[in-house]
Residue frames as a rotation matrix with the C-alpha (Angstrom) as fourth column:
UNK 1
-0.751 0.559 -0.353 132.77
0.502 0.134 -0.854 286.82
-0.430 -0.818 -0.381 39.08
UNK 2
-0.595 0.588 -0.547 130.79
-0.619 -0.770 -0.154 289.23
-0.512 0.247 0.823 36.91
UNK 3
-0.668 0.356 -0.653 129.63
-0.420 0.544 0.726 286.22
0.614 0.759 -0.214 34.88
UNK 4
-0.717 0.384 -0.582 128.12
0.637 0.699 -0.325 284.67
0.282 -0.604 -0.746 37.99
UNK 5
-0.692 0.480 -0.539 126.36
0.097 -0.678 -0.728 287.90
-0.715 -0.556 0.423 38.92
UNK 6
-0.581 0.475 -0.661 124.77
-0.813 -0.374 0.447 288.11
-0.035 0.797 0.603 35.46
UNK 7
-0.653 0.316 -0.688 123.72
-0.007 0.906 0.423 284.46
0.757 0.281 -0.590 35.64
UNK 8
-0.775 0.357 -0.521 122.28
0.606 0.188 -0.773 285.01
-0.178 -0.915 -0.362 39.12
UNK 9
-0.651 0.539 -0.535 120.28
-0.415 -0.842 -0.344 287.99
-0.636 -0.002 0.772 37.88
UNK 10
-0.535 0.437 -0.723 118.91
-0.721 0.210 0.661 286.00
0.441 0.875 0.202 34.93
UNK 11
-0.724 0.240 -0.647 118.01
0.379 0.922 -0.082 283.14
0.577 -0.304 -0.758 37.25
UNK 12
-0.775 0.451 -0.443 116.15
0.301 -0.354 -0.886 285.47
-0.557 -0.819 0.138 39.60
UNK 13
-0.544 0.586 -0.600 114.17
-0.785 -0.608 0.118 286.91
-0.296 0.536 0.791 36.69
UNK 14
-0.571 0.307 -0.761 113.27
-0.369 0.732 0.572 283.41
0.733 0.608 -0.305 35.46
UNK 15
-0.778 0.276 -0.565 112.15
0.600 0.594 -0.536 282.29
0.188 -0.756 -0.628 38.92
UNK 16
-0.712 0.536 -0.454 110.07
-0.118 -0.728 -0.675 285.44
-0.692 -0.427 0.582 39.37
UNK 17
-0.520 0.524 -0.675 108.39
-0.839 -0.165 0.518 284.84
0.160 0.836 0.525 36.01
UNK 18
-0.633 0.271 -0.726 107.54
0.105 0.958 0.266 281.26
0.767 0.092 -0.635 37.00
UNK 19
-0.803 0.356 -0.478 106.08
0.517 0.018 -0.856 282.41
-0.296 -0.934 -0.198 40.33
UNK 20
-0.606 0.602 -0.520 103.92
-0.583 -0.781 -0.225 284.98
-0.541 0.167 0.824 38.54
UNK 21
-0.515 0.408 -0.754 102.74
-0.625 0.423 0.656 282.33
0.586 0.809 0.037 36.07
UNK 22
-0.753 0.223 -0.620 101.86
0.480 0.830 -0.285 280.01
0.450 -0.512 -0.731 38.97
UNK 23
-0.763 0.479 -0.433 99.88
0.166 -0.503 -0.848 282.76
-0.624 -0.719 0.305 40.69
UNK 24
-0.512 0.587 -0.628 97.96
-0.849 -0.457 0.266 283.48
-0.131 0.669 0.732 37.50
UNK 25
-0.598 0.265 -0.757 97.20
-0.202 0.863 0.462 279.77
0.776 0.429 -0.462 37.06
UNK 26
-0.794 0.315 -0.520 95.91
0.607 0.393 -0.691 279.50
-0.014 -0.864 -0.503 40.63
UNK 27
-0.690 0.543 -0.478 93.79
-0.296 -0.815 -0.499 282.60
-0.660 -0.203 0.723 40.11
UNK 28
-0.467 0.515 -0.719 92.22
-0.828 0.031 0.560 281.21
0.311 0.856 0.412 36.95
UNK 29
-0.768 0.132 -0.627 91.63
0.171 0.985 -0.002 277.85
0.618 -0.109 -0.779 38.62
UNK 30
-0.627 0.511 -0.589 89.56
0.726 0.108 -0.679 279.35
-0.283 -0.853 -0.438 41.41
UNK 31
-0.825 0.343 -0.449 87.87
-0.385 -0.923 0.004 282.05
-0.413 0.177 0.893 39.33
UNK 32
0.115 0.951 0.286 84.36
-0.154 0.302 -0.941 281.78
-0.981 0.064 0.181 37.88
UNK 33
-0.006 -0.172 -0.985 85.91
-0.981 -0.191 0.039 281.65
-0.195 0.966 -0.168 34.38
UNK 34
-0.878 -0.402 -0.259 86.57
-0.442 0.889 0.119 277.94
0.182 0.219 -0.959 34.78
UNK 35
0.113 0.983 -0.148 83.23
-0.661 0.185 0.727 277.13
0.742 0.016 0.670 36.39
UNK 36
0.149 0.024 0.989 82.34
-0.931 0.342 0.132 274.70
-0.335 -0.939 0.073 39.11
UNK 37
-0.857 -0.476 0.196 83.13
-0.419 0.866 0.271 271.02
-0.299 0.150 -0.942 39.16
UNK 38
-0.241 0.862 0.447 79.42
0.245 0.499 -0.831 270.25
-0.939 -0.091 -0.332 38.93
UNK 39
0.573 0.456 -0.680 78.99
-0.484 -0.481 -0.731 272.27
-0.661 0.749 -0.055 35.73
UNK 40
-0.318 -0.755 -0.573 81.99
-0.945 0.207 0.252 270.51
-0.071 0.622 -0.780 34.17
UNK 41
-0.821 0.058 0.568 80.54
-0.074 0.976 -0.206 267.13
-0.566 -0.211 -0.797 35.16
UNK 42
0.225 0.973 0.050 77.17
0.086 0.031 -0.996 268.00
-0.971 0.228 -0.076 33.60
UNK 43
0.407 -0.149 -0.901 78.84
-0.837 -0.457 -0.302 269.20
-0.366 0.877 -0.311 30.42
UNK 44
-0.678 -0.729 -0.091 80.91
-0.718 0.631 0.292 266.03
-0.156 0.264 -0.952 30.22
UNK 45
-0.545 0.538 0.643 77.86
0.185 0.825 -0.534 263.80
-0.818 -0.172 -0.549 30.64
UNK 46
0.523 0.745 -0.415 75.98
-0.232 -0.344 -0.910 265.71
-0.820 0.572 -0.007 27.92
UNK 47
0.073 -0.595 -0.800 78.91
-0.990 -0.141 0.014 265.31
-0.121 0.791 -0.600 25.53
UNK 48
-0.829 -0.389 0.403 79.15
-0.395 0.916 0.070 261.62
-0.396 -0.101 -0.913 26.38
UNK 49
-0.045 0.906 0.421 75.47
0.190 0.422 -0.887 261.06
-0.981 0.041 -0.191 25.62
UNK 50
0.603 0.238 -0.762 75.85
-0.598 -0.497 -0.629 262.87
-0.528 0.835 -0.157 22.30
UNK 51
-0.380 -0.835 -0.398 78.86
-0.921 0.302 0.247 260.73
-0.087 0.460 -0.884 21.38
UNK 52
-0.710 0.184 0.680 76.98
-0.022 0.959 -0.283 257.53
-0.704 -0.216 -0.677 22.21
UNK 53
0.410 0.910 -0.065 74.10
-0.029 -0.058 -0.998 258.63
-0.911 0.411 0.003 19.96
UNK 54
0.378 -0.341 -0.861 76.47
-0.900 -0.354 -0.255 259.34
-0.218 0.871 -0.441 17.09
UNK 55
-0.717 -0.686 0.123 78.18
-0.654 0.724 0.221 255.98
-0.241 0.078 -0.967 17.53
UNK 56
-0.381 0.663 0.644 74.85
0.177 0.736 -0.653 254.13
-0.907 -0.135 -0.398 17.58
UNK 57
0.593 0.648 -0.478 73.67
-0.291 -0.381 -0.878 256.01
-0.751 0.659 -0.037 14.51
UNK 58
0.289 -0.559 -0.777 76.80
-0.957 -0.175 -0.230 255.34
-0.008 0.810 -0.586 12.46
UNK 59
-0.386 -0.542 0.747 77.52
-0.623 0.750 0.223 251.79
-0.681 -0.379 -0.627 13.60
UNK 60
0.312 0.516 0.798 75.11
0.185 0.790 -0.584 249.80
-0.932 0.330 0.151 11.37
UNK 61
0.968 0.073 -0.241 76.09
-0.208 -0.306 -0.929 251.62
-0.141 0.949 -0.281 8.20
UNK 62
0.152 -0.986 -0.071 79.79
-0.977 -0.161 0.140 251.16
-0.150 0.048 -0.988 8.87
UNK 63
-0.356 -0.286 0.890 79.49
-0.308 0.935 0.177 247.38
-0.882 -0.212 -0.421 9.14
UNK 64
0.602 0.638 0.479 77.31
0.250 0.419 -0.873 247.06
-0.758 0.645 0.093 6.04
UNK 65
0.841 -0.343 -0.420 79.76
-0.541 -0.485 -0.687 249.00
0.032 0.804 -0.593 3.86
UNK 66
-0.144 -0.938 0.314 82.66
-0.900 0.257 0.352 246.98
-0.411 -0.232 -0.882 5.18
UNK 67
-0.071 0.195 0.978 80.98
0.055 0.980 -0.191 243.72
-0.996 0.040 -0.080 4.20
UNK 68
0.862 0.473 0.183 80.17
0.203 0.009 -0.979 244.97
-0.464 0.881 -0.089 0.72
UNK 69
0.572 -0.710 -0.411 83.74
-0.807 -0.577 -0.126 246.16
-0.147 0.403 -0.903 0.09
UNK 70
-0.498 -0.824 0.270 85.44
-0.786 0.561 0.261 242.81
-0.366 -0.082 -0.927 0.67
UNK 71
0.278 0.618 -0.736 84.29
-0.846 0.520 0.117 240.08
0.455 0.590 0.667 -1.66
UNK 72
0.642 0.058 0.765 84.14
-0.565 0.711 0.419 236.53
-0.519 -0.701 0.489 -0.40
UNK 73
0.927 -0.310 0.211 86.24
0.374 0.710 -0.597 235.22
0.036 0.632 0.774 -3.28
UNK 74
0.258 -0.916 -0.306 90.02
0.211 -0.256 0.943 235.37
-0.943 -0.308 0.128 -3.12
UNK 75
0.586 -0.093 -0.805 91.74
-0.719 -0.518 -0.463 236.95
-0.374 0.850 -0.370 -6.07
UNK 76
0.977 -0.193 -0.089 93.50
0.106 0.806 -0.583 234.76
0.184 0.560 0.808 -8.61
UNK 77
0.276 -0.942 0.189 96.88
-0.302 -0.272 -0.914 236.35
0.912 0.195 -0.360 -7.98
UNK 78
0.052 -0.261 0.964 96.82
-0.996 -0.089 0.030 235.58
0.078 -0.961 -0.265 -4.27
UNK 79
0.795 0.265 0.546 96.23
-0.357 0.931 0.069 231.87
-0.490 -0.250 0.835 -4.91
UNK 80
0.869 -0.489 -0.076 99.14
0.151 0.409 -0.900 231.63
0.471 0.771 0.429 -7.37
UNK 81
0.197 -0.842 0.502 101.77
-0.689 -0.483 -0.540 233.07
0.697 -0.239 -0.676 -5.03
UNK 82
0.783 -0.093 -0.615 103.71
0.426 0.800 0.422 230.50
0.452 -0.593 0.666 -3.02
UNK 83
0.769 -0.450 0.453 105.72
-0.572 -0.801 0.175 232.40
0.284 -0.394 -0.874 -0.44
UNK 84
0.709 -0.535 0.459 107.80
-0.063 0.600 0.798 229.39
-0.702 -0.594 0.392 0.61
UNK 85
0.531 -0.534 0.658 109.50
0.845 0.383 -0.372 229.32
-0.053 0.754 0.655 -2.76
UNK 86
0.676 -0.265 0.687 110.52
0.058 -0.911 -0.409 232.94
0.734 0.317 -0.600 -2.32
UNK 87
0.770 -0.424 0.478 112.40
-0.597 -0.211 0.774 232.17
-0.227 -0.881 -0.415 0.92
UNK 88
0.221 -0.753 -0.620 115.94
-0.783 0.243 -0.573 231.00
0.582 0.612 -0.535 0.08
UNK 89
-0.769 -0.633 0.087 116.53
-0.541 0.573 -0.615 228.80
0.340 -0.520 -0.784 3.15
UNK 90
0.184 0.889 0.420 113.14
-0.966 0.243 -0.089 227.13
-0.181 -0.389 0.903 3.38
UNK 91
-0.226 -0.280 0.933 113.08
-0.309 0.929 0.203 223.30
-0.924 -0.243 -0.297 3.67
UNK 92
0.759 0.583 0.291 111.44
0.111 0.324 -0.939 223.12
-0.642 0.745 0.181 0.24
UNK 93
0.858 -0.460 -0.229 114.60
-0.429 -0.397 -0.811 224.55
0.282 0.794 -0.538 -1.39
UNK 94
0.379 -0.764 0.522 117.18
-0.639 0.192 0.745 222.46
-0.669 -0.616 -0.416 0.53
UNK 95
0.376 -0.200 0.905 117.41
0.410 0.912 0.031 219.80
-0.831 0.359 0.425 -2.17
UNK 96
0.871 0.031 0.491 118.18
0.484 -0.227 -0.845 222.26
0.085 0.973 -0.213 -4.94
């Protein structure tokens, strides 16, 4: 039975710690540290507008560099590779 009493004591301490943590979280939630819902909404809209500006500013340059990186001509090695011959059970290899 002493084992159960020690476990019960540890469980009570853990539950008390969780209750204290919950009370602190509720206190911070309703305190002026977090701010009002309106101020968070305004901040979020300002950040969203800034992100849209950055996306619009970087978008044209990203597409132009992508087009210049990939040439329109296929490489010679890619045209020489026939993947069907590399597959052992392909219909092309049935006769051999």
